[in-house]
VEXNUGU-438004 format. One record per residue (C-alpha): y negated, z negated, x negated. Coordinates in Angstrom, 1 decimal, decimal comma. Example, Ala and Ser with C-alpha at 12.3 -4.5 7.8 and 13.67 -1.06 7.14 Angstrom:
# residues 2
4,5  -7,8  -12,3 .
1,1  -7,1  -13,7 .
# end
This chain:
# residues 84
-18,2  -25,8  -10,7 .
-14,9  -27,8  -11,2 .
-14,2  -27,5  -7,5 .
-14,6  -23,7  -7,4 .
-12,3  -23,3  -10,5 .
-9,7  -25,5  -8,8 .
-10,0  -23,6  -5,6 .
-9,6  -20,2  -7,4 .
-6,6  -21,5  -9,3 .
-4,9  -22,7  -6,1 .
-5,5  -19,4  -4,3 .
-4,1  -17,4  -7,3 .
-1,0  -19,7  -7,4 .
-0,3  -19,2  -3,7 .
-0,9  -15,5  -3,8 .
1,3  -15,0  -6,8 .
4,1  -17,0  -5,3 .
4,1  -14,8  -2,2 .
3,8  -11,5  -4,1 .
0,7  -10,6  -2,0 .
-1,2  -8,8  -4,6 .
-2,2  -5,3  -3,6 .
-1,2  -2,4  -5,8 .
-2,3  1,2  -5,9 .
-0,6  4,6  -6,3 .
-1,9  8,1  -6,3 .
0,2  11,2  -5,7 .
0,9  14,2  -3,6 .
2,6  13,8  -0,3 .
6,0  15,5  -0,4 .
7,3  14,4  3,1 .
5,9  12,8  6,2 .
8,3  11,0  8,6 .
6,5  10,9  11,9 .
9,4  9,0  13,6 .
9,7  6,4  10,9 .
5,9  6,2  10,3 .
6,3  6,7  6,5 .
5,3  9,0  3,7 .
6,9  9,9  0,4 .
4,8  10,7  -2,7 .
5,7  13,1  -5,5 .
6,9  10,2  -7,6 .
9,6  9,4  -5,0 .
8,1  6,2  -3,6 .
8,2  5,9  0,1 .
5,5  4,0  1,9 .
5,6  2,5  5,5 .
2,4  3,1  7,5 .
1,0  0,3  9,6 .
-0,4  0,5  13,1 .
-3,7  2,4  13,0 .
-2,7  4,9  10,3 .
-0,9  7,7  12,1 .
1,6  9,9  10,2 .
0,4  12,9  12,2 .
-2,9  12,8  10,3 .
-1,3  13,2  6,9 .
0,0  16,5  5,5 .
2,6  17,5  3,0 .
0,8  18,7  -0,2 .
-2,2  16,4  0,4 .
-3,2  14,3  -2,7 .
-3,8  10,7  -1,6 .
-4,6  7,3  -3,0 .
-2,6  4,5  -1,4 .
-3,2  0,7  -1,6 .
-0,1  -1,2  -0,7 .
1,8  -4,5  -0,8 .
5,5  -5,1  -1,1 .
6,7  -6,7  2,2 .
10,4  -7,5  2,8 .
11,4  -5,1  0,0 .
9,3  -2,2  1,5 .
6,1  -0,7  0,3 .
3,6  -1,3  3,1 .
0,4  0,7  3,1 .
-2,9  -1,3  3,7 .
-5,2  1,7  3,1 .
-4,9  5,4  2,3 .
-7,5  8,0  1,6 .
-7,7  11,5  0,1 .
-7,7  11,5  -3,7 .
-9,9  13,8  -5,8 .
# end
């Protein structure tokens, strides 16, 4: 039990120091930048899309839920799906 608590504490300490916690946002896509592989939501946040998520598959006006991390000052998408 003590070892698992210590291991969990160490993982949380490392993750928090690197800022690697995933965050989520939901909104309507207001623009899709196919050349820059990014989208902008109705709240003004711009997200960079990774390899495997193509900007061409997303449409302006579509409501989406985005899971992302902040990487080098940019919001980098880890997953995106249509919101209800």
